[in-house]
N, C-alpha and C positions, 0 to 999 in steps of 0.2 A: 406733242407734249415735250417741253424742253427737258433736256437731260444734263444736269450739272454734275461735274465730277466732284466726289467727296474725298477729302483727305482725312484719314483716321490718324490723329496726332497723339492720342492718349495711349496709355498702356505701358507695360514694362519693357518691351523690346527696345524702345528708344532710350528709356531710363537706364537700362542695363548697358547699352552701348556707350552712353555718356559716362556712366559710372566707371566703366573699364578704361575709357579714354582719359579720364581725369585721375585714374589711379585711386579711386575711393573704395575702401573695403566694405563699407556698410552704412547704415542709417546714421550712426553717430558721426562719421566723417563727413557725410553730406550736410548734417546740421552744423558742423564746425565750419565748413566752407560757406554755408548760407543757403537756405532753401531757395531764396530768390535768385541767387547766382546760378544754382543748379538748374532751376526751371528755365532761366534765360538761355543757358547753354543748350538745354533740350529743345527749346523752341527754334534755336538757330540751326539745329541739326535735322529737324523734322523734314524740312523742304530741300534737303541736300540733293536728293535724287529725283526731283520733280521732272527735270528734262528727260531722264531715262524713262520715267513712267509715261510721260506724254508720247514719247517715241514708241514704246511698247504697245500702248493702248491703240494707237493709230495703226500699227502694223497688224494688230489683231482684228482690225476692222470695227473697232468700238467707237461709234460716233457720240462723243460727249463734249460738252462745253467746258473747257478748262478755265476760261477767263472769268466765268461767273459762278464757279463752283464754291463749295463751302469747306471750311476746315473745322474740325471738332474743337480746336483750341480757341476758335473765335468766341469772344465774349457773348455775342448775341445767340450763337448756337448753344453754348453751355446753359445760358439762362432759359432758353426755350425748352431744353430737356428738363431742367428743374421745374419749370412751370407745368409741364405735362405730368411730372411725378407728383407735384402738389395736388393737381386736379384729381389724380387717381387716389391719393391719400385722403383727401377731403371726402371722397365718395366711398371710403371704406374698402378700397380695392387692394390696399397694401397690407400685408401681414408679415409678422416675424416668425421665422421657422428655423429649423436646424438642418445643416447640411455639412457633410464631410468635404472639405476643400483641400486641394493640394496646397502646400505652403513652402515658400522659399525662405530659409533661414538667412541667406545672404542678403536678400532684399527686404526681409522682415515684413512680408505681406502675403496674403493668399494669392493664388494664381488662377486665372481663368482656364477653361479647357483648351482654348487656342494657345495660350502661353505655355501651358504644360506640354502640349503636343509638339511645340517647336523644339523642345529639348528631349522628347521622348525617344527612347531606344530600348530594344530588347537586350537583356543581359542576364547572366546567371548569378543569382544571389544565394548566399547561404541561408539556411533555414534552421529553426530550432524546434525540437519536439520536447514538450514539457510533461511532467508527471503531476497530476492533481489528485490527491486522495479524495475518495467519495465518502461523505458522512452519511452512513446508513446502517441501521441495525438489521435490515433484511439479510438473511443468511446468504443470499445470492450475491449481494453487493457489499457486505460487511468486510472490512479490511482489504478493499480493492481500490485501485486507482484507475484513472482514465488518461490515455495519452493524447496530447493536443499539439497540433502542428501550427506554426506561424512563420511568416517571412518578415514580420515587422515587430520584433520584440520590444521596440521602444514604446509601444502602446500598452504593454502589459499592465502597467499601474492603473490604466483607465479601463481595463477589461472587466466586465461585470457578469458575464455569463458564458457558458459553453453551449455550442450549437451542434446537434447531431441530426442525421437523417432518420426520420421515424420509421421508415420501411427498410432501412438497411440492416444487414446482419453484422453483429459485433461478436468478436471472440474474446474470451477471458483466458489470457495466457499466463501461466505460472513459470517464473524464472527466478532462481536464487532465493526461493522462499517468499517471493512477492508476486502479486497478481495484478495484471494490467488489462483493461478493456481497450480493444483496438478494432477497427473495422476489419471484417473478414477479408476484404479485397486487398488490404494493406499488410496483413499479418506477415506474409512471407518476406516483405521488404524490410521488416524490422527484426524478425526472429528467424535465425537460420534453421533450427529444428524446434519449432514451436510446440510447447506442451499445452494443448488446448484443453482446459478443464471444464469450460462451460460456454454457452452462447446465449445471445439475446437479440431482440430487435431494438432499434434505437428508441422506439416508443416506451420501452421498459426503463430506459435511462432518464427519460424526460421527467422533470420534477425533482430529481435527486439533488441534494446539496453537495457542494464540494468545498474543499479548503483552498482559498486563493493564495497567490504568492505573497500578497500583502493586503492589509486592510487600511492602508494609509489614506484612502479616499473616503472612508466611512463618515468622517466628521463633516464632509461637505455636501451630504445628501440628507433628505428627509427620512424619518423612520419608515414611511410607506415605501419609498424607493429602495431603501436598504433591505426591506423584506423580500424584494424581488431580485436582489443581487446574489451572485455566487450559486446560481442554480443552472441546471441543464435544461435547455429548451430545444424544440424541434425547429428544423430549418425548412421553411416552405419554399416551393417553387424550384425544386431541383435537388439532386443528390449531393450529399456531402459525405465523402468516404470516411476518413479517420475521425476527426473531431476538428473543429475549426477554432483557430485563435487569431485574434487580431481585431483591429478597430475597423468596424463598418464594412469594408468592401474587399475582403480578402479571398483569393482563390484558395481552394483547399484540396488536399489529397486525402484519401480515405483515412481519417482518424476521427476527429470531432472538431470543434472549433469554438474559439473564444471571441465574443463580440462586446463592443462597447454598447451598442444598441442593436437589438434583434432587427433583422431586415423585414420581417413579415408583419403585416398589420393584424394578423390573427393572434399575436401574442398580447396578453393583457399587461403591457409594459410601457409606461409613459416615457417621453423623451428625457434622457438623463441630462443634467446640467453639464456644462463644460468645466470639468474639474481640473483640467491640465494646468491652467495658470496657477491655481492654488497649490497643486502638487509640486510644480517647479519651484515656487516660493518656499515650500516646506523643505524640499531637497537642498536648496541653496542655504537655507537657514541651518539645516543639519550639518553642513560643512563648516 
């Protein structure tokens, strides 16, 4: 079987390289330069290291035909991919869904997992713990709040629910005349000498309403969706200590957690629309 070498010419690595080389700060400057000129420069840089690739592949003992290989930037290759996509579309195999994607503000585009991993590194980030009052007339929960932890506070305007571990133990700590629900396993991390006045399981918190930071997104959702917002849900598939807050895929330490969309299919919660563009427009208009 003939083995032709394939050159992957698309993607952000080469665009980012050329953008830095030309000193272009963002999409607007690329457009001012001319997209055609930018693309031409990218094409000229793609094959810059072909000789090194050939040498490395041969040293690795990889027998491939470099002379009759393909390049993803070739017109016939791109058209073949679109042809395959159309065949799948015509057969009803393509659907529209929702997915949380890494995003590059500098390049103004979503990033693939591979592109994200190229710049991925572990680092210590600051986090926030927020206080959300619980709206309940039950004596146990009246005039209490829940502590919620997040490392991505920029998503708070699009957070619609708090997530708790249903089987986890939560303490009600009274301090300075106020009462806070917090995971039992995290109480000592937040309170030096905690005055624990009550306890509960996370399942007792599920279904409770709370007061959000803002209701700025309410006008962008349907009444049915709004009826599901600003409630406490359970987190399926693992323990969440404190409470969780953030958009979609946040790691949590014991408290509770706020989510834009609950992660478990057991929740009767439809996919929420992407309200962030509307929110950004609203915020900019406010300024």
